[in-house]
Structures are given as C-alpha cells and as structure tokens.
N, C-alpha and C positions, 0 to 999 in steps of 0.2 A: 358538174359542181364538185365532185370529189377531186378531180384533177385540179380544179383552180384552188382548192383548199390546200391540197398538197404543195402546189407552187408557193402559196402565201407562207405556208409553213416552213418550207425550205429557205425562202427568202429571210424569214424571221430568225431562222437558225444561223445563217450566214451573218446577219447584221449583228446578233449578240455575240458570236464568235470572233468578229472583226477587230476587237480591241478589249484589253483588260478592263477598261473604264465602262464599256458597254456591257460586258458580261457581269460586272459588278452591279451595274444598275438592274440588269434583269434579275439577279439573285435578291436584291433589296425589294424589288416590286413583289417577288414572289413570297417575301417575308423572312428571308434569311437575314441574320444580323451580321453585317460586315463593317469593320472599323475603317479607319483612314489610312492611306499609304499602304493599301494592299495591292500586290501585283500577282496577276495570273499570267505566266510567261506564255502560255499557249492555251487560250480558252477552248479551242476546238478539240483539244485532247482531254479535257477536264470533264469529269462526270461527278456532278454533286447531287445527291438525292434531295429533291425538292418536295417530295411527297408529304414530308412533315417539316416544313421550314422553320417552325418554332423550335426545333431541336438542334439547330446549327447556329453556333456563334464563332465568328472569327474576328480577332482583336485588331489592334493597330500594328502597323509596321511588319506585315507579313509577306514574304516573298515565296511563291509557289511555283515550282517548275512543272515541267511537262508531264503529261499522262497522269493526272492526279484525280483520285476518287475519294469521296466521303460517302459512306452509306450509314444511315440512320436505322436500318432495319434490315432483316434477311428474311428469306423465303423458305426456311426449313418447313414451315407449315405446310408447304406443298406435299412434303412426305407424310407429315403427321396425319393429314386428313384422309390420305389414301391408305395409310397403314394402321393408325390408331382410331380413324374415323373421328377425329376431334379437331377442333380449330383453336390455335393457340397464338396469342398476339406476340410480337417479338420486336421491340424498338428501343432506342436509347439516345440520349443526348450526346452531341459531339462539340466539345468546347477546345478552339484553338486560341492560345493566348496572345500576348504582345511580343513583338520583336523575335519572329520566328523564321527560320528558313526551312523549307521543306524541299528535298532533292527530288529528282525525277522518278517516276513509276512508284509513287508512294500511295498506298491506300490506307485510309483511317476508317476503322469499323465502329459501330455503334457503342455508346457508353464510355468514350474515351475522352479524357481531357488531357491537353498538352499545356504545361505551364509556361510561364514567360522565359524568354532568353533561351531558346532551345534550337538545336539543329537536328533535323531528321534526315538521316542518310538515305541515298538513292536506293530504290528497291524495296523499301521497308513495308511490312504490314503491320500497322499499329492496332493492337488488340487490348492493351491495358494503358492506364494513365501513364504518362511520362512527367516527372517532377520538373519544376522550374530550374533553369540554369544547367540543363543537361545536354548532352550529345548522345544520340540513340540511333540505332540502326539494326536491321535484320529482320527475320522472318521466324517467329515473331520478333517485333522490334523491342529491344532492350537498351537500357543505359550503358554506354561503354566508357564514358568520361563526363566529368563536369565541364561546364563551359569555359571555366578558368583555367584548367589544365589543358584543354584542347587550344586554347589562345596561346599558351606558352609553348606547347609543341609547334604550333604553326609559326610562331615569332622565330623559334630556333632553327626551324628548317627552311624558312622563306628564302633567305639569301642564297643558299647553295642551289635551291630549286630555281631561282631567277638566272643564276649563272648557267645552270644546266640548259634552261631555255634557249639562253643566247648561243650556246655551243651546238645545239641541234639547229637553231635557226640557221647559223652560219653554214653548216654542213649541207643544209637542204637549199639555202639560197645563194651562197657563195658571197655573203655580205653581212655587215652588221644590221641588226633591226633598226628601222627609222624610230625617231622618238615617238611618233604616232602609233608605232606598233609595240610599244612597251606599255601595254594596257594597264598591267599591274606592277611591272618592275620598275617603274618610274620613281618609286618612293625610296630607292636606294641612292639616288642622286638629286633629288629635288626637295628643297625645303623652302622656308619663308626668306631666306637670304638669296636665292637664285631663281624663284619661281616665275619671275618676270621673263626670264631667258626661254621659258618653255610654254608659251601661250597655248600650243596644240594639245596640252593635257588638261582636261576638265577637273582640275584638282578639287575645287569645292564640291562638285557632283560626287567625286569619288570618295572623299573623306566624309561628307554628310554632316550630321550634327555635331561632329567632334572638330569642325573646321577651325574655329576660334582657338581651341586647345592646341590643335595641331600647329597653327601659326606661331604660338608662343613658345611651345615645348619641343616640337619634334626637329631633329637634326639629322640630316642623311648622313650615311657613313661614307660616302664619296661626294666630293666637292662638285663634279659635273658629269655629264653623260660620257665625255671622253675618258675621264679617269675610271668611271665604271667599267667601259668597254675595254680599257687597258689592263684591268684587273682579272679579265676572264681569259684564261689560257686553254 
C-alpha cells in the first residue's frame, strides 16, 4: 500500500508541475492567494512553502523565473530547542504585488512585501521589503534603481545591444538572422506603417497591453529589415 501511495503522490507531483496553470490551481486549492496573469516559468523547480498558505499573496501580472522559493517560516527553532530547551515560533507573511518580474534563483523569506512594478534580479535573497517601482538585486536583496531610471537605461542601450547581437549571429552562423530570429530586435524596423510585411512577428503578444498606444505613437528608427541589417557593420 505504501508503494501505491508513493506512486500516486509522484503522479500528482508530475501533474501539478506540468504547467504554470496547473501549479497555480494547486496553490489556490491549498489556500494561497494568486492573482491573474501569473506565470511560473518552471513549476518543477519552484518551492513555495504551503505550510501556512494564508501567509502568501501573489498579485496580478507576475512573471516568475526558474528555481524560485518562498519561505514563510524558518526552523531555527531546531537549534533553540536543543540548546536553550525552548520552543519559539517563527513565521511571517509574504506579499508579492502587481506587475513584478522575478529572475532565476530568487528566494523570498518570511515577512517580506514587494511593492508593485518591481524587477527582482537573478540570484537575489529577499530579506526585507522592496518598495514599489524599484529594481532590486543581491544577497541580501537591495534597491539599485527606480524602475523609471532602469527603463531609460535600457532604452538608451537597447539599439547597440541589438546590433551587437546581429554581429555575433553573423559571426556564428555566417548569415543574417531571419526575421523570426529577431525575437526582440524587430522593434527597430517594425511599426504600424509596415507591420503587415512581417506576419511572423507576434507583435500584439510582444507589446501586450500597450498595443493600441504602440500603434498610434511608436515609429521605428529604420524603415525595413533590410535597412536595419545594412546599418550593422
């Protein structure tokens, strides 16, 4: 009977880990609050402490990369009870706000609130609150920029990084990247005036909620794929 239970348990694990949607359904059934449009990139490498599900809230529009951990308690009490001969409780709520990106190998410890519109960098251990509109990274995790400053930094560096990608692609593959291989770089030659020429690019999916504004306001710095390729030497 124990073997059969183990088999069923293993099958259950495989099922809950098989997709982000199924993992979220599992968390909700356990009592964890999970908002809309939440993505776990790799549920099987995610470890969320469901021993106290009421202590975890995840907001809307949260993208969580691989090897992610939430702990609402620790077990320092193991040492206390053997050394001080006392039993001390130790737990705290974890709140993840709205519109958050969490990089790979991030751990969030008990008693932490992450405000809205934040980026948490890869490898971080979050031990204290992160205010809204922040970019934070490190061990322990600390704020290194506002989201507004980081946006401006990425905007200014993006074009040269796109060209650098093309140079390395040419060196490695001895050809220009296909349009379908320009997963992010398409924005430098596609806008509302020529988007019909590039049906292989899922523009609406890439741009997201800002699609209507993008159609009206955005103009690419290059008029075509060919012009962009020719600008890279």
